[in-house]
Steps between C-alpha positions, in 0.01 A plus 500: 500500500488299178789291366517728195548806714758319711690386191497851352627645825781242513609583149504871586712435810749302293521782246538761772771296665684449173481873425634584843781246468588645161526848644719369780735330254525819292577701813772254604656502155486877485661526843769256394563707190545811712715346770711247314851611393523638151781593263355850449558784745181626657455820694177541689410782733257404771292779651407342830558587864615151593825313433506280193466133611818297482515266199678235705193275561416496129858416409500219755171367369630501145825340609710768329772731644434873522655691213576857606536774241869588459614843625541750218865535406679799653600773261869519425725733307602425143868465420510867403311763703455844351302810584489874539493727805309828487395779733142619552519721189622196303846643457773232504704466818859465391727311737222343707616186679359156425582253776440127477675195641771701674598691185442864410444623144450850362240638263632682192422855387153388390432331831526158336670198650573138421589224746629168374429169675345635823406262781165362378289588803682799655315834512637797310572817701505838326649801677623849430578782744201725550246229420323222684642156440286263291490121495401294198400133531621250238315530170547404137394845383711803418522722806405865530548659841381849592674622816328736742689801641605468862576788733653389830445707815681343789575542869818367658500245782827468689659176617332540839190672362392205286528270800302725734133415467386846607723687254429257219125519554509879509675519162275235341189677626633820344545312173145368525345845508742714298677498165785289638521166320846367588750446781878494508619244755848467649601148399864572585521818705773751577683266738487200269230302680246304297139535609371145430639151550767493231633185341794668325804304627732799494256712699454230763877452524563866591204532739280721282183351649378804687349533848163615362448206267140460387396137544205501263634724228331291232167563671575874505574496127176315434312765697667782307414338168138452608484875565634577153823644642804523269803380697855635477793331675760752615846344521773715651801391301849626587422637845499170687620492858432127538688377194790742547570391857447130434713511185764775534655371178193641323490829691634846434797514738603791723869560440539635855368192678511217249134432584186555294457867422188668648296802401357776719226264622771260624393243243741305281494474122599222263723557200302578179789364294464149647295277272433264789309787656307541174407132502397513866248778433374342179432176688296689761314683224418174323357362822287814540371454145402146595301641791273673251628857493411698189820702504852488645638840597871533580592779741849615599608367163793741509824592671483668845468877540554565871758398759879514467506428128876553475553198727286266291696228321350299214609193306543719191590863440205724581471771235258630239616240249446200728189590701254513212590158357463350848148633563382449142653152499312400812168628363559324169557172683193554717277586203621193309422275797169656603334589169421136412328463838230747398590783738588860423842633605549848649779701657494792743724784385597839642286789383806688383575228243236674290718811477855363522681391186756304702431199724435726804811328647287198594480299176156622392454654156165485323622400156704201619242362744186545290544198267500263798188628677125506469459788745716787619399600853671834569491626857368846422450612860537882490694483827764291324591772248739691726612724211153539352446463125558746216265793549384390845753545776267394783348162406265466799326817387463356150405132532307495171792631295755269664299187430385609155848586373660188648246268338501691171878488464529131586230416246677709240839339564356147502277546197713258297371216720165371623572586865233699683533743791320465833646732767521485876335809649542659842240440771718595797621818666775702335841438656728723289347848470231646725366183667155556352242225517423349164124493511216480251605795276862383469407138432232590246748732327751216467234263366390757244861560400550128440174465305562805283852383414378160377576272794304175525412546865694577816598355837466664842795480737463539874744318731225459763243372247272787606346644186300817439156367414365845414739524205353190336187494289217279619428192292128574467560850372812421299380177340825317566544134572 
């Protein structure tokens, strides 16, 4: 090779090397520009199947700390929250409840509401009987909530039934394949026992922790929620053998013995006039609400009807003028305490309260109780109408008419309030007339009677938790959830 050729080649190598070095410097500077911290927010989406490399080595090389993008601020309520609540047809829902931060507010006639100074990050719960509850996360916008109708179709699980895995599974399997979408659970049953580990001091003091206590009740509730089951806590109120015997000062007293008075089942009752008894049951109901129940249902929220009534002594005079204020007063206190917790409040009433203008001698009259309830749950078992109803002397031969008229009249008498009607229907053998079995025709007739009269569902009662599956529509065919 000549010197000229060698010199030319050398110059070309120098140029090539310089060009390569220049590209390398540009690449380094470009990489630095991409990786170095910047005052502007950048959002880059990487479409790659591998994890993005950690920037830590680059930061260490540059001798600078890692600056992480701050988390976006959480939304919070303004000082004044306002909105409107509508149904599916966009009609305003007057009297709907707005619950936030332990307070309950009501929507006006146009379904509008205003809440001043709410907790900044607390969710807003909207509820109205007959509709699904709705939750609204904090926002700065004006709120419009459209509530979906809700029809509850429940089966009852007794104090022992809920704790028995076989019985419980049988009922839940029935709910999985039929139109059933809810369960009523004995939280405090007919004897006064509480089904889960209670922390109510008064209940522990009197020994109300029952023998069939469910250890993992929270797990059971989680399971029910995962199945989409609406949960109702049944709390037997003034029939309470445990409290009456532990605290005779709170019991109805038998004037013949000086001991707690008992009914025909040999079970003692507490005095409905005693406000300490009211507070005891409200405390248990509040605990049940904390367990996640959707609804609290008070049963035996009345004066007794069987046993030696003439021997029963109360702390106040027992007459038509005193009974109603006692029962209505208890329900008013319960609704005031429970409404802000986001649960619905219901009461079981005798079927004949639909027809009677008086208090049925037990302290239950529709007009006085309605303002304090979300749901009336009349026990419209045809076997319970020992005198029949107007036009139908034999109720077990006319289950449709009995249920239809009972629901219709209660709705009519409570129309000045927002309370809805969901009856208990009979799924057990007749005990008062001809001992007939209540099978598919009788149960379907009761369901149709409730539906046609404007009820928002129904609840099946069977003391053995053994329900007539053939009377229930299948989910696939019926399209229910």
